[in-house]
N, C-alpha and C positions, 0 to 999 in steps of 0.2 A: 560479261561474265562476272566482272568484279562486283558490279552493282548487285547481281542475283545473289552472289555469295554473302555480300554485306546484309541484304535483306533477310537471308536465311539465318545469318548470325543473330540479328537483332530479334527475329522471331523466336529463335532458340533461347535467347536470353530472357525474353518475356515470358515465355511458357516455363522455363525452369525456375524463375522467381515465383510464378503462380504455384506452381507444384510445391516448391519449398514451403511457401506460406501455408498452403493447405496442409502440407504434411506436419508443420509445427502445430496448427490449430488442432489436427487429429490426434497429436501427442498429449493432449490435455491429460493430466493426472488426477486433477481434483474437480469437484463440483465448484461452479461458480457462486460465490457469496454476495449478497447485497443487502446493505442496511441504509435507511435514510431517516431523516428527521426534518420536521418542518415546524417552525413557529413563527407567526406572523409572515413577514416577507423573506425570512431566511429559510433556506433549504439546503441540507447537507446530504451528500450521498457518497458511500464507498462502495467499491466494486473490488472483489478479491478472490484468489483461489484458495479453497478449504482443504488442505491436507488433513489426514486423519493419522492418529497414532495407531501403531499395530497393537499395542496393549495399554492398559491403564498404568503399567510400570515403565513404559517408554518414555525416555526424556529427549524431546527433540533439540534441547539446547545444549550444545556440547557434543551432540552425536550427529544428528541430521542438520542442525542449523548451527554453524560455528561461531563460537563468542568472538567478539571483536573483528567480524568479517561482515561486509554488506550483505543484507538479505533483502528479498523483494517484498517482505511482509506477507506472505502467502505462498501460493504455489502458481506455477505456470506464468501468466502475464504479472507485470508488476502491479501492485495495488494502486488503485486511483481514487483520489478525493475530488469531489465536485462541490463548489460553494457557488450559490447564486448572488450573493450579496458580501460586501466587504466583511471579514471576520478577524479576530486575533487569536494567534496561538502563541501563549506567553506574551511576550512583548513585541511579537512579530506581526506585522500586518499582512493578511493574505487577500488579494483582489479577486473578484469574481472570475471563476475559470475551473480547469480541471488540471490536477497535478498528480504526479506520480509520487507514492509514498514508499520510502525504503526505511530500513532500520539496521542499526548495529547492536545487536543484543550483547549483554554482558551478564554476570552472575548478580549484580547489585543495581544496575539501571540499564536502561535502553536509550539509544540515541536516534530519535525519529527524525527523518530527513524528508523535507518537501522538495520535489524537483520539478522543474518547468517541462521537462520532455514527458510525453505520453505515448501510449501504444507500445510500450517497451515489453519484449518477451524476457522474463526473468531480469537479470542484472547484466546481460550480455553487452547492451549498448548504454549502460549507465555511465554518466560523465559527471564527475564531482563538480566541473566548471558550471553545470547547469543546475546546481543546488540553488534554492532560494534561501533556506535557512536549516539550521539544525538545532533541535531542542533535546536536552538530556531529561529523562523522566525516571523516577524510582520505580522498580518493580514490586509488586505485592503478591503474596501467596494466595492463590485461589482456593477457597474453602473446600473445593472437591475437583478431582481432575477433569478437565475439559478435553474430550476424545477428539473433536473436530475443531480445527482452528476457527475461531469466532471473533468477529468485529461487530459492535453494534454501538448505537448512540443512546444516551439517555440524558434526561434533564441535568443541567449542571448543578453540582452539589454546592457551588459557591453561592453564598447568600449576597455577596457584594457585586457580583456581575451576572448578567443574563447571557445564557448560552447552553452549549451541549457538552457532555463529554463523550469522546470516542473511547470505547473500552475494547482492548484487545486481549483476548484469552486463548491460552493453549496449554496444556498438560497442567501443572499447578501454578502457571505464571499468569499474571494479570498486570496490565499497564493501563492507566488512565491519561488520555490525552485531552486537556481542557481546551474548548473553542469557545471563544466569547463573541458576543454580538457588538459589543462597544468597546472603545478604550477604558483602560483602568482610570477611575476618577480618584485624583490625589486630594 
């Protein structure tokens, strides 16, 4: 009888976890965004949720997204960045792999966080102890309001180093995360 009860409890736990996971996945609020960049042997890919503004006058920063609080850099699952070859973000080296990307927005700058844990829903299981590094970046004013949260890559604007910039745009806010393919040459 005890063995039977234990088996029922285990089956109940497995089914409940499957139902909960399916429920979370069906709770998606936004479309999935995907952007990639390929140059020679380097391949970059970012996957993220794309929330929308309710109107062009809506400001997600300070209302929907709180300043100085951790944000998943999109909607639903935490944003994930995949690199297939070693790259450099600022002075930080990033090995090939997939990483969660978080952000702490502020009115003059954003702190972009690369975290080694992936497959996270929002910030619920975010752990600062799993951060690889943080980099502070200035924000720029977008020339026009961006209704759907957007991340994309473009060829690096640096003439000194080969790479790509990951642009993050929403509302009237723009952030440029430089990703380089080689170390800075002094």
